[in-house]
N, C-alpha and C positions, 0 to 999 in steps of 0.2 A: 618358327617358320623356317623353311628350307633355305631361303636366301640369307637370313641372318646367320644360320649355322655355316653355310658355305663361306661367308665373309670372314669367319674366324680362322679359316685355313688358307687365306691368301698368302702366297709365298712358300707354301709347303707342298710336298708331293702328295697327290691324291689320285684315286681311280674313280672315274664316274661311269656308271652303267646307264645305258639308254634303253628306251622302249623301241627297240629295233632288232632286226634279225641280221644274219650274216656276221661279218667281222665286226661291225659296229656294236653288236649285242655283247661282244666280249669285253667291252669297257675301254676307256681311254685313260691312260696314265700319263701324268705330267705335273709340272708345277702350276698351281692355280695362280693365274696372273690377274684376272679381273672378273668381277661379278656385277651384273646389273639385272634389271627386272626381266630382260629378254634372253640374255645369253651369259654363259660363263666361258672364259677363255683359258685354255691350258697351253703351256709351252711343252710340246712333246719331245722336241729335240733341239738342243742348244746349238746355235751356229758356231762355226770356228772363228777365232779371232782374226783381225786384219793381218795382212802380211807385214813383215818388218819394213818400215819406211827408212831405216837408218842408212844403209849403203848396200851396194852390190856384194861386197865381200862378206858382210854379215848375213845377208838374206839369200844369197845364191843367185843373184843376177836380176837387176832391174825391178826388184821388189816382187818378182814372180816366184812361185814355189819351184824348187828343183824337181827333176824327174822322179826322185824317190820320195817326194812329199805327197801325203794323201790328198785326195780330191777334197776341196773345200765345200762346205755345206752352209746354206743360209739358215738352216734350222727349219722347224715347222711349228705351226700354231693350230690349235683346234678350237673352233667356236661351237659350243653345244647349246641348243635352245633349252631354256629352263623347263619348258613344259614337256620335254622329252626325257628328262632325267628320271630314272627308275630308282637309283640308289647311288650313294657314293661312299667310298672307304677312305680312311685316313689313319695315320698312326695314333696310338693311344696316348702318347706323351707329347 
């Protein structure tokens, strides 16, 4: 059964292809986070860590990033309906 096979890969990077067109038909790649009878959840982009809470001198001022610090991201998660999965790919090892 597909769900049992997907469960074996929780915590690993997989690509899931769906029965859809456009960009969604190209597949979704991420770390498989959760599998249930309705949806699978992939973490597509890991968020950045919290800013440094130690001191202004260590962190660059009031715990806020300095001007040359990249913009922080909260990451992204993708929920895919199980009944829309066409195929999934995983590493052989």
